[in-house]
C-alpha positions as CSV (number, residue, x, y, z in Angstrom):
1,M,79.8,48.3,-55.7
2,K,78.5,47.5,-52.2
3,V,80.9,45.7,-49.5
4,M,79.4,43.7,-46.8
5,V,81.2,42.9,-43.8
6,A,80.6,40.3,-41.1
7,V,81.3,41.5,-37.6
8,K,81.0,39.0,-34.2
9,R,80.5,40.0,-30.8
10,V,82.9,38.4,-28.5
11,V,84.7,38.1,-25.1
12,D,87.4,40.5,-25.1
13,Y,90.7,39.3,-25.7
14,A,92.2,40.9,-22.6
15,V,89.6,39.2,-20.3
16,K,90.6,36.3,-18.6
17,I,88.3,33.2,-19.7
18,R,86.8,31.3,-17.2
19,V,84.7,28.1,-17.5
20,K,81.3,27.8,-16.3
21,P,80.6,25.7,-12.7
22,D,78.5,23.3,-14.8
23,K,81.5,23.1,-17.4
24,S,78.4,23.9,-20.3
25,G,80.6,27.0,-21.5
26,V,82.6,29.7,-20.8
27,E,81.2,32.8,-18.8
28,T,79.8,35.7,-20.5
29,S,78.0,37.2,-17.6
30,N,79.3,40.6,-16.2
31,V,82.4,40.1,-19.1
32,K,83.6,42.6,-21.3
33,M,82.7,41.8,-24.8
34,S,83.7,43.6,-27.9
35,M,84.5,43.0,-31.7
36,N,85.9,40.1,-32.9
37,P,89.8,41.2,-33.8
38,F,89.6,39.6,-37.3
39,C,86.1,41.3,-37.9
40,E,87.8,44.8,-37.2
41,I,90.5,43.9,-39.7
42,A,87.9,43.0,-42.2
43,L,85.5,46.1,-41.3
44,E,89.2,48.2,-42.0
45,E,89.7,46.6,-45.1
46,A,86.4,47.5,-46.4
47,L,86.8,50.8,-45.2
48,R,89.7,51.1,-47.1
49,I,88.6,50.0,-50.3
50,R,85.5,52.4,-50.1
51,E,88.2,55.2,-49.8
52,A,89.8,54.7,-52.7
53,G,87.0,54.7,-54.8
54,A,86.4,51.0,-55.4
55,A,83.0,50.9,-53.4
56,A,80.4,53.1,-52.7
57,E,78.9,51.5,-49.7
58,V,80.0,49.5,-46.4
59,V,77.3,47.3,-45.0
60,A,78.0,45.7,-41.6
61,V,76.0,42.8,-40.4
62,S,75.8,40.7,-37.4
63,V,74.2,37.6,-36.1
64,G,73.2,36.9,-32.3
65,P,71.4,38.4,-29.5
66,A,70.2,42.1,-28.8
67,Q,73.6,43.0,-27.3
68,C,75.2,42.6,-30.9
69,V,73.6,46.0,-31.7
70,D,76.8,47.5,-29.3
71,T,79.1,45.9,-31.9
72,L,77.1,47.0,-34.6
73,R,77.7,50.7,-33.4
74,T,81.5,50.0,-32.9
75,A,81.2,49.2,-36.7
76,L,78.9,52.3,-37.7
77,A,81.4,54.6,-35.6
78,M,84.5,53.0,-37.3
79,G,82.9,54.1,-40.5
80,A,80.4,51.9,-42.0
81,D,77.4,53.4,-44.0
82,R,74.4,50.8,-42.5
83,A,74.3,48.2,-40.1
84,V,72.0,45.1,-40.2
85,H,71.3,43.2,-36.8
86,V,69.9,39.1,-37.3
87,D,68.3,38.5,-34.0
88,A,69.1,34.9,-33.5
89,G,68.3,34.8,-30.0
90,A,70.6,33.8,-27.1
91,A,71.3,30.6,-28.0
92,P,74.9,30.1,-30.0
93,V,75.0,30.2,-33.7
94,L,77.0,27.6,-35.4
95,P,78.9,28.5,-38.4
96,L,76.7,26.5,-40.9
97,S,73.8,28.3,-39.7
98,V,75.7,32.0,-39.7
99,A,76.8,31.0,-43.3
100,K,73.1,30.5,-44.3
101,I,71.9,33.6,-42.8
102,L,74.7,35.3,-44.7
103,K,73.7,33.9,-48.1
104,A,70.1,34.9,-47.5
105,L,71.3,38.8,-46.6
106,V,73.8,38.6,-49.8
107,Q,70.8,37.8,-52.1
108,V,68.9,40.9,-50.2
109,E,71.9,43.4,-50.6
110,K,73.5,41.9,-53.7
111,P,77.0,43.1,-52.4
112,G,79.9,42.9,-54.7
113,L,82.3,41.7,-52.1
114,L,81.9,39.8,-48.7
115,I,84.4,40.3,-46.1
116,L,84.9,38.7,-42.8
117,G,87.4,37.9,-40.3
118,K,89.3,34.6,-41.0
119,Q,87.9,33.0,-37.5
120,A,86.6,34.1,-34.1
121,I,88.6,34.2,-30.9
122,D,86.0,32.5,-29.0
123,D,85.2,29.2,-30.8
124,D,88.3,29.2,-33.5
125,C,86.4,27.7,-36.1
126,N,87.5,29.1,-39.2
127,Q,84.8,27.8,-41.1
128,T,82.0,30.6,-42.1
129,G,83.5,32.3,-44.7
130,Q,84.7,29.0,-46.9
131,M,80.7,27.6,-46.0
132,V,79.2,30.9,-47.3
133,A,81.3,30.7,-50.0
134,G,80.2,27.1,-51.0
135,L,76.9,28.1,-50.4
136,L,77.0,31.1,-52.8
137,R,79.1,29.5,-55.4
138,W,81.4,32.3,-55.4
139,P,85.1,32.6,-55.4
140,Q,86.9,32.6,-52.0
141,G,90.0,34.4,-51.0
142,T,91.0,33.1,-47.4
143,F,93.8,34.4,-45.0
144,A,94.5,37.5,-46.9
145,S,97.1,39.5,-46.0
146,K,96.9,41.8,-49.2
147,V,93.7,42.7,-51.4
148,V,93.6,45.1,-54.5
149,L,90.6,45.5,-56.0
150,D,90.4,46.2,-60.1
151,K,87.4,48.2,-60.2
152,E,87.1,48.1,-64.2
153,K,87.9,44.3,-64.7
154,Q,85.6,43.5,-61.8
155,V,88.6,41.6,-60.1
156,A,90.1,41.0,-56.6
157,T,93.9,40.0,-56.2
158,V,94.4,38.3,-52.9
159,E,97.7,37.9,-51.4
160,R,97.8,35.2,-48.7
161,E,100.7,33.5,-46.3
162,V,101.1,29.8,-46.9
163,D,103.9,27.7,-45.4
164,G,106.2,27.9,-48.6
165,G,105.8,31.8,-49.1
166,I,103.0,33.9,-50.1
167,E,100.4,32.8,-52.7
168,T,98.6,35.1,-55.1
169,L,94.8,34.5,-56.3
170,S,92.6,36.4,-58.9
171,L,89.3,36.5,-57.8
172,D,86.5,37.3,-60.3
173,L,83.8,39.5,-58.1
174,P,81.5,38.7,-56.6
175,A,83.6,37.0,-54.1
176,V,84.6,36.0,-50.5
177,I,87.4,37.3,-48.3
178,T,88.3,36.1,-45.3
179,T,91.2,38.2,-43.3
180,D,94.2,37.5,-41.6
181,L,96.0,39.7,-39.1
182,R,98.7,41.2,-41.4
183,L,96.4,42.9,-43.6
184,N,95.9,46.2,-41.8
185,Q,95.9,48.1,-38.4
186,P,92.3,49.0,-37.5
187,R,91.2,52.5,-36.9
188,Y,89.9,53.8,-33.4
189,A,86.5,55.3,-33.4
190,T,86.5,59.0,-33.0
191,L,84.6,60.5,-30.3
192,P,82.1,62.7,-32.6
193,N,81.4,59.3,-34.5
194,I,80.5,57.5,-31.3
195,M,78.2,60.1,-30.7
196,K,76.7,60.1,-34.0
197,A,76.8,56.2,-34.1
198,K,74.3,56.2,-31.5
199,S,71.6,57.9,-32.9
200,K,72.1,55.6,-36.2
201,V,69.0,53.1,-37.1
202,I,70.1,49.8,-37.0
203,K,68.1,47.3,-39.3
204,K,66.5,44.1,-37.3
205,V,65.7,41.4,-39.2
206,T,65.2,37.6,-38.0
207,P,66.3,34.0,-39.2
208,A,62.6,33.5,-40.1
209,E,62.0,36.5,-42.1
210,L,65.4,35.5,-44.3
211,N,63.5,32.0,-44.2
212,V,66.4,30.5,-42.6
213,E,66.0,27.6,-40.2
214,L,68.6,27.5,-37.4
215,K,69.0,23.8,-36.1
216,P,72.4,22.9,-34.1
217,D,74.4,20.5,-36.1
218,L,76.7,20.1,-33.3
219,E,76.5,19.3,-29.2
220,V,79.0,20.6,-27.0
221,V,79.4,17.8,-24.5
222,Q,81.5,19.7,-22.1
223,V,84.1,22.5,-21.4
224,T,87.2,22.5,-19.5
225,E,90.2,24.2,-18.4
226,P,93.3,23.1,-19.5
227,P,95.6,21.2,-16.9
228,K,97.6,23.7,-14.8
229,R,101.2,23.4,-15.8
230,K,103.5,22.2,-13.5
231,A,106.2,24.1,-11.5
232,G,109.9,23.8,-13.3
233,V,112.9,22.6,-11.6
234,I,116.3,24.0,-11.8
235,V,119.4,21.3,-12.4
236,S,123.0,21.9,-11.7
237,S,124.6,20.4,-14.6
238,V,123.9,19.1,-18.2
239,D,124.1,15.4,-17.2
240,E,121.6,15.9,-14.8
241,L,119.0,17.8,-17.5
242,I,119.8,14.8,-19.7
243,D,119.0,12.2,-17.2
244,K,115.5,14.4,-16.2
245,L,114.7,14.3,-20.1
246,K,115.5,10.6,-20.5
247,N,114.1,9.2,-17.5
248,E,111.3,11.7,-16.4
249,A,110.1,13.7,-19.3
250,R,111.0,10.5,-21.4
251,I,111.2,12.5,-24.8
252,L,115.1,11.6,-25.6
């Protein structure tokens, strides 16, 4: 069985985000970029499935500008067997368009399992996995905190955290799974593997070659920073605290 993993290039989680002066988006020039943390978890799970003997190949896929190749080389250094870059240009690609591209790639690669991070930390959309499952008409297990594959029965058992506890799903393969934080701890790429990944060939395709038309279905009107938090005050008594909560904050 083949496992396909979608990975996204995002602003590194440790970088302090700055809004562009024209408020058209977030500043990405001269900013450290890295693989989306949820995508790292998805890739790690795919690698563990292969190492357990339930899959023969792991294919990493990324949609975006030419710089996405760096993210794919990270995936190869972590252990992915192959990588595919869908060059969609510099313009942002929205979840529905990504889902259509992934559907087209699935039809070409024919994986038995498609794994994605539950969301990207740049837009927090949490939409792509559900959309591609709908387009493919595949069963889906979202926010997975545990995944067990039965190779003989071709079934994936997915545990997911819900408000009331743990929900367990049984999915007939092929299926789509999106990963939550508690699923695993991603491995670090070793220096020898990083060096080997630099020489590996990454297949490049375009949306047009996949017969996918990129149409923006959303428009970002404005991006603004959250208001700065006001400085706190020290009160001298419980009575003064209650007075301020009642008359100033108006929450009592």
